[in-house]
TIRO-2110 file (N, C-alpha, C; in Angstrom, 1 decimal):
// TIRO-2110
8.9, -54.9, -208.6, N, 1, A
9.6, -55.6, -207.6, CA, 1, A
8.5, -56.4, -206.8, C, 1, A
8.8, -57.6, -206.5, N, 2, A
7.9, -58.5, -205.7, CA, 2, A
8.5, -58.6, -204.3, C, 2, A
7.6, -58.8, -203.3, N, 3, A
8.0, -59.1, -201.9, CA, 3, A
7.9, -60.6, -201.6, C, 3, A
8.9, -61.0, -200.8, N, 4, A
8.9, -62.3, -200.2, CA, 4, A
8.8, -62.0, -198.7, C, 4, A
7.7, -62.5, -198.1, N, 5, A
7.5, -62.2, -196.7, CA, 5, A
7.9, -63.4, -195.9, C, 5, A
8.9, -63.3, -195.0, N, 6, A
9.2, -64.3, -194.1, CA, 6, A
8.5, -64.1, -192.7, C, 6, A
7.7, -65.0, -192.3, N, 7, A
7.0, -64.9, -191.1, CA, 7, A
7.9, -65.4, -189.9, C, 7, A
8.0, -64.6, -188.9, N, 8, A
8.9, -64.9, -187.8, CA, 8, A
8.1, -65.9, -186.9, C, 8, A
8.5, -67.1, -186.7, N, 9, A
7.8, -68.1, -185.9, CA, 9, A
8.3, -68.2, -184.5, C, 9, A
9.6, -68.0, -184.3, N, 10, A
10.2, -68.1, -183.0, CA, 10, A
11.2, -66.9, -182.7, C, 10, A
11.0, -66.3, -181.6, N, 11, A
11.8, -65.1, -181.3, CA, 11, A
12.4, -65.2, -179.9, C, 11, A
13.1, -66.4, -179.7, N, 12, A
13.8, -66.6, -178.4, CA, 12, A
15.1, -65.8, -178.5, C, 12, A
15.6, -65.4, -177.4, N, 13, A
16.9, -64.6, -177.4, CA, 13, A
18.0, -65.5, -178.1, C, 13, A
18.6, -65.0, -179.1, N, 14, A
19.7, -65.6, -179.8, CA, 14, A
19.3, -66.7, -180.8, C, 14, A
18.0, -66.9, -180.9, N, 15, A
17.5, -68.0, -181.8, CA, 15, A
16.2, -67.5, -182.5, C, 15, A
16.3, -67.0, -183.7, N, 16, A
15.1, -66.5, -184.4, CA, 16, A
14.9, -67.5, -185.6, C, 16, A
13.6, -67.8, -185.8, N, 17, A
13.2, -68.8, -186.9, CA, 17, A
12.1, -68.1, -187.7, C, 17, A
12.2, -68.3, -189.0, N, 18, A
11.2, -67.7, -189.9, CA, 18, A
11.1, -68.6, -191.1, C, 18, A
9.9, -68.5, -191.9, N, 19, A
9.7, -69.2, -193.1, CA, 19, A
8.9, -68.4, -194.1, C, 19, A
9.0, -68.7, -195.4, N, 20, A
8.3, -68.0, -196.4, CA, 20, A
7.9, -69.0, -197.5, C, 20, A
6.8, -68.7, -198.2, N, 21, A
6.4, -69.4, -199.4, CA, 21, A
6.5, -68.4, -200.5, C, 21, A
7.3, -68.7, -201.6, N, 22, A
7.4, -67.8, -202.7, CA, 22, A
6.1, -67.6, -203.4, C, 22, A
5.9, -66.4, -203.8, N, 23, A
4.6, -66.1, -204.6, CA, 23, A
5.0, -65.5, -205.9, C, 23, A
4.3, -65.8, -207.0, N, 24, A
4.5, -65.2, -208.3, CA, 24, A
3.2, -64.4, -208.6, C, 24, A
3.4, -63.1, -208.7, N, 25, A
2.3, -62.2, -208.9, CA, 25, A
1.2, -62.4, -207.8, C, 25, A
0.0, -62.9, -208.2, N, 26, A
-1.0, -63.2, -207.2, CA, 26, A
-1.2, -64.7, -207.1, C, 26, A
-0.4, -65.5, -207.8, N, 27, A
-0.6, -67.0, -207.7, CA, 27, A
0.6, -67.6, -207.0, C, 27, A
0.3, -68.7, -206.3, N, 28, A
1.3, -69.4, -205.6, CA, 28, A
2.2, -70.2, -206.6, C, 28, A
3.5, -70.1, -206.5, N, 29, A
4.4, -70.9, -207.4, CA, 29, A
4.2, -72.4, -206.9, C, 29, A
4.3, -73.3, -207.8, N, 30, A
4.1, -74.7, -207.5, CA, 30, A
5.1, -75.1, -206.4, C, 30, A
4.5, -75.7, -205.3, N, 31, A
5.3, -76.0, -204.1, CA, 31, A
6.4, -77.0, -204.4, C, 31, A
6.2, -77.9, -205.4, N, 32, A
7.2, -78.9, -205.7, CA, 32, A
8.4, -78.2, -206.3, C, 32, A
8.2, -77.1, -207.0, N, 33, A
9.3, -76.4, -207.6, CA, 33, A
10.0, -75.5, -206.6, C, 33, A
9.3, -74.8, -205.8, N, 34, A
9.8, -73.9, -204.8, CA, 34, A
9.2, -74.3, -203.4, C, 34, A
9.9, -75.1, -202.7, N, 35, A
9.4, -75.5, -201.3, CA, 35, A
9.4, -74.3, -200.4, C, 35, A
8.7, -74.4, -199.3, N, 36, A
8.7, -73.4, -198.3, CA, 36, A
10.2, -73.2, -197.8, C, 36, A
10.6, -71.9, -197.6, N, 37, A
12.0, -71.6, -197.2, CA, 37, A
12.0, -71.4, -195.7, C, 37, A
12.8, -72.2, -195.0, N, 38, A
12.9, -72.1, -193.6, CA, 38, A
14.3, -71.6, -193.3, C, 38, A
14.4, -70.6, -192.4, N, 39, A
15.7, -70.0, -192.0, CA, 39, A
15.8, -69.8, -190.5, C, 39, A
17.0, -69.6, -190.0, N, 40, A
17.2, -69.3, -188.6, CA, 40, A
18.5, -68.6, -188.4, C, 40, A
18.5, -67.7, -187.4, N, 41, A
19.7, -66.9, -187.1, CA, 41, A
19.6, -66.4, -185.7, C, 41, A
20.7, -65.7, -185.2, N, 42, A
20.8, -65.2, -183.9, CA, 42, A
20.2, -63.8, -183.7, C, 42, A
20.1, -63.0, -184.8, N, 43, A
19.6, -61.7, -184.7, CA, 43, A
18.8, -61.3, -185.9, C, 43, A
18.0, -60.2, -185.8, N, 44, A
17.2, -59.8, -187.0, CA, 44, A
18.1, -59.5, -188.2, C, 44, A
19.2, -58.9, -188.0, N, 45, A
20.1, -58.6, -189.1, CA, 45, A
20.6, -59.8, -189.8, C, 45, A
21.0, -60.8, -189.0, N, 46, A
21.5, -62.1, -189.6, CA, 46, A
20.3, -62.8, -190.2, C, 46, A
19.1, -62.7, -189.7, N, 47, A
18.0, -63.4, -190.2, CA, 47, A
17.7, -62.8, -191.6, C, 47, A
17.8, -61.5, -191.8, N, 48, A
17.6, -60.8, -193.1, CA, 48, A
18.6, -61.3, -194.1, C, 48, A
19.9, -61.4, -193.6, N, 49, A
20.9, -62.0, -194.5, CA, 49, A
20.6, -63.4, -194.9, C, 49, A
20.2, -64.2, -194.0, N, 50, A
19.9, -65.6, -194.3, CA, 50, A
18.7, -65.7, -195.3, C, 50, A
17.7, -64.8, -195.1, N, 51, A
16.6, -64.8, -196.0, CA, 51, A
17.0, -64.5, -197.4, C, 51, A
17.9, -63.4, -197.5, N, 52, A
18.4, -63.1, -198.9, CA, 52, A
19.2, -64.2, -199.5, C, 52, A
20.1, -64.9, -198.7, N, 53, A
20.9, -66.0, -199.2, CA, 53, A
20.0, -67.1, -199.6, C, 53, A
19.0, -67.4, -198.8, N, 54, A
18.1, -68.6, -199.2, CA, 54, A
17.3, -68.2, -200.5, C, 54, A
16.9, -67.0, -200.6, N, 55, A
16.2, -66.6, -201.8, CA, 55, A
17.1, -66.7, -203.1, C, 55, A
18.4, -66.3, -202.9, N, 56, A
19.3, -66.4, -204.0, CA, 56, A
19.6, -67.9, -204.3, C, 56, A
19.6, -68.7, -203.3, N, 57, A
19.8, -70.1, -203.6, CA, 57, A
18.6, -70.7, -204.4, C, 57, A
17.4, -70.3, -204.0, N, 58, A
16.2, -70.8, -204.7, CA, 58, A
16.0, -70.3, -206.1, C, 58, A
16.3, -69.0, -206.3, N, 59, A
16.0, -68.3, -207.6, CA, 59, A
17.2, -67.9, -208.4, C, 59, A
18.4, -67.9, -207.9, N, 60, A
19.5, -67.5, -208.6, CA, 60, A
19.5, -66.0, -208.9, C, 60, A
19.8, -65.6, -210.1, N, 61, A
19.9, -64.2, -210.5, CA, 61, A
18.5, -63.6, -210.5, C, 61, A
17.4, -64.3, -210.6, N, 62, A
16.1, -63.8, -210.5, CA, 62, A
15.7, -63.3, -209.1, C, 62, A
16.5, -63.6, -208.1, N, 63, A
16.2, -63.1, -206.8, CA, 63, A
16.4, -61.6, -206.7, C, 63, A
17.1, -61.0, -207.6, N, 64, A
17.2, -59.5, -207.6, CA, 64, A
15.9, -58.8, -207.8, C, 64, A
14.9, -59.5, -208.3, N, 65, A
13.5, -58.9, -208.5, CA, 65, A
12.7, -59.0, -207.3, C, 65, A
13.2, -59.5, -206.2, N, 66, A
12.4, -59.7, -205.0, CA, 66, A
13.0, -58.8, -203.8, C, 66, A
12.1, -58.4, -203.0, N, 67, A
12.5, -57.6, -201.8, CA, 67, A
12.1, -58.6, -200.6, C, 67, A
13.0, -58.7, -199.7, N, 68, A
12.8, -59.6, -198.5, CA, 68, A
12.2, -58.7, -197.4, C, 68, A
11.1, -59.2, -196.8, N, 69, A
10.5, -58.6, -195.6, CA, 69, A
10.4, -59.6, -194.5, C, 69, A
10.6, -59.2, -193.3, N, 70, A
10.4, -60.0, -192.1, CA, 70, A
9.1, -59.5, -191.4, C, 70, A
8.2, -60.4, -191.1, N, 71, A
6.9, -60.1, -190.5, CA, 71, A
6.9, -60.7, -189.1, C, 71, A
6.8, -59.9, -188.1, N, 72, A
6.7, -60.4, -186.7, CA, 72, A
5.3, -60.7, -186.4, C, 72, A
5.0, -61.9, -186.0, N, 73, A
3.6, -62.3, -185.6, CA, 73, A
3.3, -61.7, -184.2, C, 73, A
2.0, -61.8, -183.9, N, 74, A
1.5, -61.2, -182.6, CA, 74, A
1.9, -62.0, -181.4, C, 74, A
2.6, -63.1, -181.5, N, 75, A
2.9, -64.0, -180.4, CA, 75, A
3.9, -63.3, -179.4, C, 75, A
4.6, -62.3, -179.9, N, 76, A
5.6, -61.6, -179.0, CA, 76, A
4.9, -60.4, -178.3, C, 76, A
4.8, -60.4, -177.0, N, 77, A
4.2, -59.3, -176.3, CA, 77, A
4.9, -58.0, -176.4, C, 77, A
6.2, -58.0, -176.8, N, 78, A
7.0, -56.8, -176.9, CA, 78, A
6.8, -56.1, -178.2, C, 78, A
6.2, -56.7, -179.2, N, 79, A
6.0, -56.0, -180.5, CA, 79, A
4.6, -56.1, -180.9, C, 79, A
4.2, -55.1, -181.8, N, 80, A
2.9, -55.1, -182.3, CA, 80, A
2.8, -56.0, -183.5, C, 80, A
1.7, -56.6, -184.0, N, 81, A
1.6, -57.4, -185.1, CA, 81, A
2.0, -56.7, -186.4, C, 81, A
1.9, -55.4, -186.4, N, 82, A
2.2, -54.7, -187.7, CA, 82, A
3.7, -54.4, -187.8, C, 82, A
4.5, -54.7, -186.8, N, 83, A
6.0, -54.4, -186.9, CA, 83, A
6.6, -55.3, -188.0, C, 83, A
7.3, -54.7, -188.9, N, 84, A
8.0, -55.5, -190.0, CA, 84, A
9.3, -54.8, -190.4, C, 84, A
10.2, -55.6, -190.9, N, 85, A
11.5, -55.0, -191.3, CA, 85, A
11.6, -55.3, -192.8, C, 85, A
12.2, -54.4, -193.5, N, 86, A
12.4, -54.5, -194.9, CA, 86, A
13.9, -54.3, -195.2, C, 86, A
14.4, -55.2, -196.1, N, 87, A
15.8, -55.0, -196.6, CA, 87, A
15.8, -54.3, -197.9, C, 87, A
16.7, -53.5, -198.3, N, 88, A
16.8, -52.8, -199.6, CA, 88, A
17.0, -53.8, -200.7, C, 88, A
16.6, -53.6, -201.8, N, 89, A
16.8, -54.5, -203.0, CA, 89, A
18.2, -54.4, -203.5, C, 89, A
END
């Protein structure tokens, strides 16, 4: 199973924004084929659902081989940089 990590860019109340670049093994997939995925939602749970939906849209049935992770950056004083959420496959 491969991970797709969505970096959380904005964590305003009711408006979360994140983006991810798909990776294949250790090499970057050609950006022209798989553009950076941008998502937004009102809560972390919704953001995880949006991430899964966006991944399914980009990869179709192959998205089942990926695990979605949300990575909170250190810009938020309420959370540590290591805080991350994972959705089950």
